[in-house]
Structure formats: structure tokens, C-alpha cells
C-alpha positions as CSV (number, residue, x, y, z in Angstrom):
1,X,40.5,-31.5,-7.4
2,X,42.1,-32.7,-4.1
3,X,41.7,-29.2,-2.7
4,X,38.0,-29.1,-3.6
5,X,37.3,-32.5,-2.0
6,X,39.4,-31.6,1.1
7,X,37.5,-28.3,1.4
8,X,34.1,-30.1,1.0
9,X,35.0,-32.6,3.6
10,X,36.2,-29.9,6.0
11,X,32.9,-28.0,5.5
12,X,30.9,-31.1,6.1
13,X,32.8,-32.0,9.2
14,X,32.3,-28.4,10.6
15,X,28.6,-28.6,9.9
16,X,28.3,-31.8,11.8
17,X,30.3,-30.4,14.7
18,X,28.2,-27.2,14.8
19,X,25.0,-29.3,14.7
20,X,26.3,-31.5,17.5
21,X,27.0,-28.4,19.6
22,X,23.5,-27.0,19.0
23,X,22.0,-30.4,19.8
24,X,23.9,-30.5,23.1
25,X,22.9,-26.9,23.9
26,X,19.2,-27.8,23.2
27,X,19.5,-31.0,25.3
28,X,21.2,-29.1,28.1
29,X,18.4,-26.5,28.0
30,X,15.7,-29.2,28.2
31,X,17.6,-30.9,31.1
32,X,17.8,-27.5,32.9
33,X,14.1,-26.8,32.3
34,X,13.2,-30.3,33.5
35,X,15.3,-29.9,36.7
36,X,13.7,-26.5,37.4
37,X,10.2,-27.9,36.9
38,X,10.9,-31.1,38.9
39,X,12.0,-29.0,41.9
40,X,8.7,-27.2,41.8
41,X,6.7,-30.4,41.4
42,X,8.1,-32.2,44.5
43,X,5.4,-33.3,46.9
44,X,1.7,-34.1,46.5
45,X,-0.8,-32.2,44.4
46,X,-4.6,-32.3,44.8
47,X,-6.9,-32.0,41.9
48,X,-8.9,-28.8,41.7
49,X,-10.6,-29.3,38.3
50,X,-11.0,-31.9,35.6
51,X,-12.0,-30.8,32.1
52,X,-13.3,-27.4,33.5
53,X,-15.4,-29.0,36.2
54,X,-14.4,-28.4,39.8
55,X,-13.1,-31.5,41.6
56,X,-15.7,-31.2,44.3
57,X,-18.5,-31.4,41.7
58,X,-16.8,-34.2,39.7
59,X,-15.9,-36.4,42.7
60,X,-17.9,-37.3,45.8
61,X,-15.7,-38.7,48.5
62,X,-12.0,-38.5,48.0
63,X,-10.5,-35.9,45.7
64,X,-7.8,-37.3,43.3
65,X,-4.1,-36.5,43.9
66,X,-0.7,-37.0,42.3
67,X,2.7,-37.4,43.8
68,X,5.9,-37.1,41.7
69,X,8.9,-39.2,42.7
70,X,11.8,-37.9,40.5
71,X,14.3,-40.4,42.0
72,X,12.4,-43.4,40.6
73,X,10.6,-41.5,37.8
74,X,7.2,-42.7,39.1
75,X,3.9,-41.0,40.0
76,X,1.2,-42.3,42.3
77,X,-1.9,-41.1,43.9
78,X,-5.6,-41.5,44.5
79,X,-7.9,-41.4,41.5
80,X,-11.1,-40.7,43.5
81,X,-11.6,-44.2,45.0
82,X,-8.7,-46.4,43.8
83,X,-4.9,-46.0,44.1
84,X,-2.8,-45.7,40.9
85,X,0.8,-45.6,40.0
86,X,3.1,-45.6,36.9
87,X,6.3,-44.4,35.5
88,X,7.0,-41.2,33.6
89,X,9.6,-39.1,31.9
90,X,9.8,-35.3,31.9
91,X,11.7,-33.6,29.1
92,X,11.5,-29.9,29.4
93,X,7.9,-29.5,30.5
94,X,6.5,-32.5,28.5
95,X,5.2,-35.2,30.8
96,X,5.1,-38.6,29.2
97,X,3.6,-41.4,31.4
98,X,3.9,-45.1,31.1
99,X,0.6,-47.1,31.3
100,X,-0.9,-46.5,34.8
101,X,-1.8,-49.4,37.1
102,X,-4.7,-49.1,39.4
103,X,-6.5,-51.0,42.1
104,X,-10.1,-52.1,41.3
105,X,-12.1,-51.5,44.4
106,X,-15.8,-51.1,44.1
107,X,-16.6,-47.5,44.6
108,X,-20.0,-46.4,45.9
109,X,-19.6,-42.8,44.9
110,X,-20.3,-41.8,41.3
111,X,-17.3,-39.8,40.1
112,X,-15.1,-39.1,37.1
113,X,-12.4,-41.6,38.1
114,X,-12.2,-43.3,34.7
115,X,-11.8,-39.9,32.9
116,X,-9.1,-38.9,35.5
117,X,-7.1,-42.1,34.8
118,X,-7.5,-41.6,31.0
119,X,-6.3,-38.0,31.2
120,X,-3.4,-38.6,33.6
121,X,-2.2,-41.4,31.4
122,X,-1.7,-39.2,28.3
123,X,1.3,-37.2,27.3
124,X,0.8,-33.6,28.6
125,X,2.5,-30.3,28.7
126,X,2.9,-29.2,32.3
127,X,2.3,-25.6,33.1
128,X,2.9,-24.0,36.5
129,X,0.8,-20.9,36.8
130,X,-0.5,-19.0,39.9
131,X,0.6,-21.8,42.2
132,X,-1.4,-24.3,40.1
133,X,-0.1,-27.3,38.1
134,X,-1.9,-27.6,34.8
135,X,-1.9,-30.7,32.5
136,X,-2.5,-29.4,28.9
137,X,-3.4,-31.7,26.1
138,X,-4.0,-30.6,22.5
139,X,-4.0,-27.0,23.6
140,X,-6.7,-27.5,26.3
141,X,-6.2,-27.5,30.1
142,X,-7.7,-30.9,31.2
143,X,-6.4,-31.2,34.8
144,X,-5.5,-28.5,37.3
145,X,-3.9,-29.3,40.7
146,X,-3.0,-27.3,43.7
147,X,-0.2,-28.1,46.2
148,X,-1.4,-30.3,49.0
149,X,-1.1,-29.0,52.5
150,X,1.1,-31.9,54.0
């Protein structure tokens, strides 16, 4: 009976150890993917489309932008008229923002600023494709950015 209990405990311990190794391997893979994506995201990106509408049609005046700061895990930018900022985490290619803060200037141009803030404030899958940065939510590309020429 002692042999059976000892064997069962050994099998249980080995299964936990194996699970722990797999968890570490998956975690390291996510960290590696996050690091790779973060290196590509450095700098400022300019909005090229929002919900399939070109940014120049959706915004009169300033076009929204986003800048990633991976040292402080913050984003900031212009949302068409106002400035915004907030925190974020990036695990693999999943962007999870904290609530965004924004200035409240009166903006004479009619634009999609509220929709932009709503979309940038939601958890998104980031996809880098053809030198574009896509924010994908529920399987739909909602924001597309191009690198700014700074």
C-alpha cells in the first residue's frame, strides 16, 4: 500500500513539475513575442483608417496618432483635437489599455474623436502587416496606423 501511495505521489509531483515547465515555456514565448513586437512599435504611429473609413475622411484637421513608451508602459497621442494618454500592458500581441485620460478642448472640426478614444481604450490584438499597425477587436480591424515620419 505504501508503494502505491508513494508512486501516486511521485506521479503527481512529476505532473506538477511538467506543467510548471510548460507554463514557463509559454510565458517565455509570450515575453519573447512581446519584446519583438515592442521593438517594432517604438515611435509614433499615425492613424490611416478607423472602422474602414480613411482617416482623412473621418477627421478634419489633425489626424490621430499614438506613441508607445515601453519603459513606463504608457501610450499617448492626439485623438483628432485633444491629447490623450494612459497605461497599457502587452502580453504577446494582446494590447490591454488602462482607462485613457483626455483633455477636453472645444473642437471646431466635426470628427470621429469619441469613436477613436472608445476603440483605442479597448483590449485589442495588435497585428503588424505591410508596415501597418492594426488594432483588431472581435475579429475586425478597427484601427490602422502607419509609422510617422519623425
